[in-house]
N, C-alpha and C positions, 0 to 999 in steps of 0.2 A: 504494500500499500504506500503510494507516494504521498508525501505531505509537503506543504510549503515551509512549515517551521517545525523543528524538532527541538524540544526543550529538554535539557539534560540536567539532572541534579544528583549529587553524590548521596544524599539522604532523601527518602520520602518526606515531603513537606518543604524542601528547599525551594522547589519551583513555585509552590503556592505562596510562600511568604514573600518572595521577591519579584516574581514575573507573572503571577496569575492574572493580574489586571491587564497586562499587555496581551496575554494569550486570549482572554475573553474578548478584548476589543478586536483582535484580528479575526477571531472566529466569527464575530458579528459582522465583519466586513466581508465574509465569504472565503477567508483563507482556512486551510486545513492545518491541524496541529497534532503532533504526536508527542508522547512523554516517555522518558527513559530515566530510570533510577539506577544508579550504580550499585548501591547496597540496599539492604533491608532495614538499615538503621537499628541494628540489633544491639548496639552499645548504648542506645538512648536509655536515660535513667528511668523514664516512665514507660509503661506499656510493654510490648514485646514485638518481636519481628512479625509474627503471624498477624497480630492486631494492626501493625503499621501497614501491612500489605492490604488488609481489608479496608483501612481508612483511605489508602492511596486509591483503591478502586472506586470508592464512593466519591472522592474528590474528582477523579477523571470524569464521572458522570456529570457532576455539577459543572465543570469547565466546558464539557462538550468535545473533549479530545478524541481523536479517532482510535487511539490505542494507548496503552501504558505497558512497558516492559520493565523487567527488573533483571539486571545482569549478575546479581549474586556475588559481587565482590565483597571483600572483608571490610566491614565498617571499622574505621579508625586505622586499619593495617593494610588496606589495599595498596598495591605496589604499582609504581610506574614500571610496567613490564611489557614485554612483547605480547604475552598472552592476553593482557587486558586491553592493549591497543587493538589487537585483533578482534576482541569481542565487540568493541565500539565501532570498528571499521565495518564489520558485518551488519550492524544495525543502521549505520549511515548509508551503506550501499543498498540495503533493502529498502529503505524509505526515501532516499534521494531528496533530502530537504535542500531548499535554497538557503535558508537561514538556520543556524544553530544557536540556541540560547544556552549559556553555560554558567557554572558557578563563578563567584567573584574571584578575581585574581589574587586578592589578599583579604583575609578575614580573621575574625577571632577564632574560629574552629580551623585547626590546621588542615582538615580534610578538604576544605573548600578550595584553597589555593592549589593543592596538589591535584585535585580533580580538574581544575581549570586548565592546567598544563596538559594533563592526560587527554582531555577532550579536544583541546586545540591541536595537539599533535596528531590525534586519531583523524581529525578532519583533513589534515595534510596528507598523511599516509593513505587515507581512503582514495585519493586521487592518483596514486602511483600504480601503474600497469602491472609491475612485477610484485606487488603485495597481493597474494592470492587468497581469496575467501570464498566460502560456499554458503548457500542458503540451507534452510531446513531440509530440503529435498536433495541436497548435495549437488545442486547446480552452481557452476561457477558464476560469481558476481561480477558485474562490470564496475570498473573504477568510477568514483563519484566524489567530487569535492564541493562542498557548500560554498556559495558565493561569500558568505560572511559569518563570523562568529562574534556574537555580542555577549558580554559577561554582565549578568545582572548584579546589582549591588545588594549586599546581604546586611550583616549586622553592623559593620563598620561604615561610617559615613564617608565613603570615598567621593571624590569629585567626579561627577557624572560627565561623560562626553556628549550624551544626549539623553533626554527624558521623554517619556510616552505619557500622554494625557490618558488617565484612566477614570476620570471623574464619574462617568455614567455607570462604571462597573465596580465601584468600591464595595458596594453591599455584597455583590456576588463573590468578589474576591475574598472578603471575610467569611462568607459561607463556605468556600472551598478550603480556606485555612482551618476553620473549625471542624471540618470533616475529620481532622486529626485530633479529635477531642481528648485522646489519652495524653496528649502532649501539653495541653493548655489549661488554663484556670478552671478548676473544679472544686468548689468549696467542700464537697463530700469525699474528695480523693484522700486516701491514706498513704499515697506514694510520696517520695521526697520532693521537695521544691526544687525547681531548676530556674535558670535565668529566663525561660520562656513560658513558665507556668504561673508567673506572678499575675495578680489581678489586673495590673496596668500594662501588661505587654501588648495586648491589642491596641491600646491607646498609643503605645509607642510606634507600632506599625502605621497607624492612621497619621501620626504626627510626622513621621519620616516622609510618607507619601505627600502630606501637605507641603512639607519643606521643599521637595523637589517640584511640586506643582507651583509654588509661588514664583519660581524663576520664570515660568511661562504663563503666569497670570490664569491658572486654572486651579481648581480645588485640590485634586490629587493627581500625582504622576509617579511613575517608577523610573528609576535611574539605571543607565547602563554605561559601561566602558567599552572601548573598541580596541581591536588589535592593530588596525591600520586606518589610515585616513578614510573618511567617508566622502565619496564623489557624488556630486549632484549636477543636474543640467540647468536648474532653475532655483535662484536664490529664495523664491517666494515659497518653496517647499519647506523652508526652514522656519517659517513664521508659526 
């Protein structure tokens, strides 16, 4: 299944927290989006891997994504390795996205920056003819290189290279985030507190998106950084 955008996150809920408004916006404009999680988030303090997978599927339905796959890499200890690059290359070639959304290049959680490097390099290797992969039916896959990789901004307030207006979709973004209810505030939960389970964390997300929105005079926006310069043909596309 070919998609216009492939959003990749190292942990289930990474995509929702930082790029789901952008995803919902583009789906509403007629673009197709697929989701890929590198790990099951099994080292998360709250919940379990099986619960996170169920929550991820629920969120996929809320977002309207075409598919969601999990590559089963080791949470916290996944390696930058040939094996893991090949896993990602196979997914990229199968779905042939024009744009890949990826983890932040630097963040509080060390997995995020390492995942960004792995994803970026997999997108490059996916375009090499001599890198051989096969699909589930053991058919050889053709090379495919996305046109762009954009890194969504996560916990740290990095300077954005561009922001996406998500104002009409903020409520639906929060619905997708809260599909991972094991991870966030629950007054009845007996599990340990974490930085994202506090009562004010959702307000932090809204404030962050308000901050990025302020730069472009909208209520809410999501920020992204780029690997290379963005080229345009019309200056008015930047307004």
